[in-house]
N, C-alpha and C positions, 0 to 999 in steps of 0.2 A: 287624915286622908290616905297616907301611905301605909299605916299599920292597922288601925282599927277597921278600916273598910277594905282591907286587902282581899277579903273573900267575897266581896259584894261587887255589884255593878252600879256605879254612880251614873245617874241620868242627867243631873242638873245641879249646878251650884249658883246660888244667889248670894251676893256678898256686898256688905258695906265695908270697904276695905281702906277707906281713908278717913281717920278720925277728924282731921281739919275740916274737910268739906261737910262731914256730918254735923259738926258743931255749927258751922256757918248756916246750913239749911235749917237746923234746929232753932237757932236764934231768930231766923227769919219767920219760922213758923210760930214760935211762942211769943215773940215781942213785936212782930210787924216790921223789924228792921229791914233796910234795903241791903242789897249784896255788899256794897262797899263798906258800910258801917259794920256789918257782921264780920267780914274779913279783917278789918282793923281791930276789932275786939279780939278775934282769934289770935292776931299777931301780939296784941298786948299781953295776952294770957300765956304766951309761948307755945300755942298749938300750931301757929303757922310761921313759916320763915319770913325773913325780910322780903324775899322774893317768893311769893306763894304760888308761882306758876305751875310747878310740878303737882301741886295739890288741886288747884281750882280748874286747871285745864285737863285733869284726869290722868296725867302721865304715871303718877305713883300707883293709882288703882289699876291702870292697864298692866303695869309690870307685874303686880301681884296676881292679877287675873290670869296672865300667861303662865305663871308658876302653878297656880291651882289647877288650871285646865290640863297642864302637862301631867301633873300628879294623878288627876281624876281619870284621865282618858288614855294614859300611857301612849301619848303622842307628843312629839316635840312642838311646843307652841312658843313663838317669839312675840315680843311686844309689837313687832310690825304686823302680826296677824290679828291684833286686837283692834276692832273698830272703837275709836275713842271720841268722846264728846264731853267736854267739862260742864261746869255749872255757871259759866259767865253770862249765859243768856237767860238764866232764871231770874224772874222779876218778882217783886213783892205781890204783884197782882196775880201771878201764877200760883204763889203759895196760898194766897187768900182763896182763889177759886178751887185749889185742891181740897181745902177744908170744906168748902160748900158741897163738894161731890163725894165726900167721904174718903179722901186720900190724904197722904202726906207726900212730899217730894224727897226722894233720896238719890244720891248718886250711887247707882248699882253697878256691880260687876257681874256679868251673867255669862256662865260657861255651860253649854249644853250639848248633849249628844243627840243629833238627829239621825233617826233610823231610816228615813226615806219613805215612811208608811204614809205620810201626808203629802201636801203639795210642795214641801221643801226637799232639797237634796239630802242625801246621807252624808254625815261628816261631823266635824266639831265646829261649833260656832261660838266665838268669844267676843264680847263687846262690853263697853263701859259707857254709860250715859245717865243723865237724870231720868228718873221715872216716877210715875205716880204709883204709889203702893197703897192698897186698901188699908184702912186703919185697923181692920181685924187681923192683918197678917203680923206675925211676930216681928218682922223686921221694921214695921212702922213705929214700934215702941222703943227702938234703939236710939237713945237720946245722947245729947252732948257730943263729947269726943269719943264715944264708944264705937267699936267695930263689931260686926257679927257676920258669921258665915252660916247660910241656911243650905243644907245639903239634902237632895232627894235621891235616895238609893233604892235599888230594886227590891232588896230584902229587909234592910234596916228601916226603910221608910224615911221619915223626915227627922233630921237632926239639926240642931243649932249650936254654935259655939260663939261665945260673947266675951268681950273684954275690952279694956281701954286701948285706944289706937292712936293717941297723940299725947304729947308731953314728955318732959325730960325724964321723969322716973320710970314710966312704962318703957320708953325706949332703951333706957339704961339697962333695965331688967332683961329685955330681949337680947341685947348685944352681949351682956355678961353670960347669959345662958348659952349663946353660940360659942363663946370663948371657952367656957367649961367643957362643953361637948367636944370641941376640937382638942382641947388639952387631954381630956380623958382618952380619946382615940390615939393620941400620940404616945401617952404613957403606957397604955395597955397594948399598943401595936395593932389596934384595929383601925377600921376606916368607916366613914359614913356610907349610907346607901348609894348606889349608882343610879344614874338616870334610867328610867324605864320607858322605852319607846317602842315596845314590841308591836303595839296595835297599828301604828303608822297610818292612822285614819287621815282622810283629806281635810284640810282646813277650808271651811266655807267662806266665801266672800261676804261682806256686810249685808249685801242685797238678799242673801238667802236666809237671813234670820226671820224667824216667825214671831210676831209681836202684835200688840194692839195699839191703836193711836186714840188719843183724845184731842179733838181740835176745837179751838175756840174761834168763832168767826163773828165779825161785825157785818151784818147784811142789811139791805134795804128792807124796811118794815112793811111789807106788802104780801098778799097771797101768792102762793106758787113758788116761793124762793126755796123752801125745804125740799119740794119735789125736784127742782133742778139739782140741788146738791145730792140728793139721794140717787138720782139717775147717774150723776158723774161717778159716785162710789160704785154703784152696780156695774157700770161699764168696764170697771177695772177689777171686777171680782171681789169687791169688798163689801161686806154687809154690815149694817148699822145695828149695834146692840142697844143703844139708848140715845135719845135726844132730849135735851133740856133747853128750853127757852124761858129764861128768867123774865118775870114780869118787871115793869118799871119799879114798883115798890120793893119788890124782892131784890133787884139789883141795887137799889139805893140802901137797903138794909144790910147787904152783904159787906160786912166790915173789911176795909182795906182794898176793895175792888173799885175799879173805875167804871162810872156810869156812862153808857154811850149817849151821844147826842140825840135830840128829837128826830124821829124819822128813821132811826137806826136801831135794829134789834140785835140781840146776842144769841148765837146758837152755840151750845156745848154738845158736840157729837162724839160718842165713843163707839168704836168699831169692834167687830169681832176679830179674832186672830186672822192674820193674813201675812204673806211674805212682805218683807220690808220693801222690796222693789215695787210691789203693787201699791202699798200705802203711800210711799213717797211720790209716785206718779199720780195718785189720786189727789194729793195735797196740791200739787203743781196745777192740776186742771181746776180744782175748786178755786184756787186763788184767782184764776183767770175768768171765772164766770161773771157775767155783766152785773148781777145783783150783789156780789160779794164785795164789800168795801175793803176789807182787809182780813187776813188770817192772823189773828193776834197771838196765837200760841199753838204749838204742836208738841205734845208730850207723849211718851210711850207709857203704857200701862202694864205693869208686871206684878206677879204675885197673887193674881186672882185665880 
């Protein structure tokens, strides 16, 4: 980021920056394990600490996202500037439905430069949260305890950097590399690169991020319900990209998913891109609609 792309303009960075959470989510995807069992397995293998809070709550990924955003956009970004959401709310049902809709769930760090040409304000947006990633995207195939950074630059195009992100040996290799670098500077009288903050771009609040939502709803199984939901979205300037209403046999055949009770239908609604503030407000309104029994899941969709 600092050297090879010094002559380019980075527009966006998508990253799986925490090997522990990637291992946990991968186990949930491939084995059907629930979150607690997958975390316990990660601890047994040495990928997770005895207290995994920094990993599963997204603090580690948020710190790394702040560093990457600072390097990419020449603007000081602190961890307090990163909107953070961990994986503790991700369920086995979420993972199973992700597979049904052609996605996998990853804890993504997203740093992007908004130019103000759309409905969002200009500035730097940085966030960490679970996201649905289409299975055709390169990040969807980052398995186990591996990390990856997917960079979108103006001239170089799309670049990806990939490697192990958890475990004793990979961590030791990175630490020794830093020690050797510091020793080389000390012996030769040089110094490392200084912080580059000449751009001084504004840091945008979480509400200004632009993303897509996928909502799963349990609703009363009667005519007109979808129209009410669509109207609520339209009133907040959010358009629908796709709607899926699994039939009862399809829901029963969806391995790992919960089947709704009789008289209740499931809706899976994917939106077009919109500001986070509009999407969040829409979810709140939809949850209060009379025919909506519950909003069972809300996940962002990234990488499409």
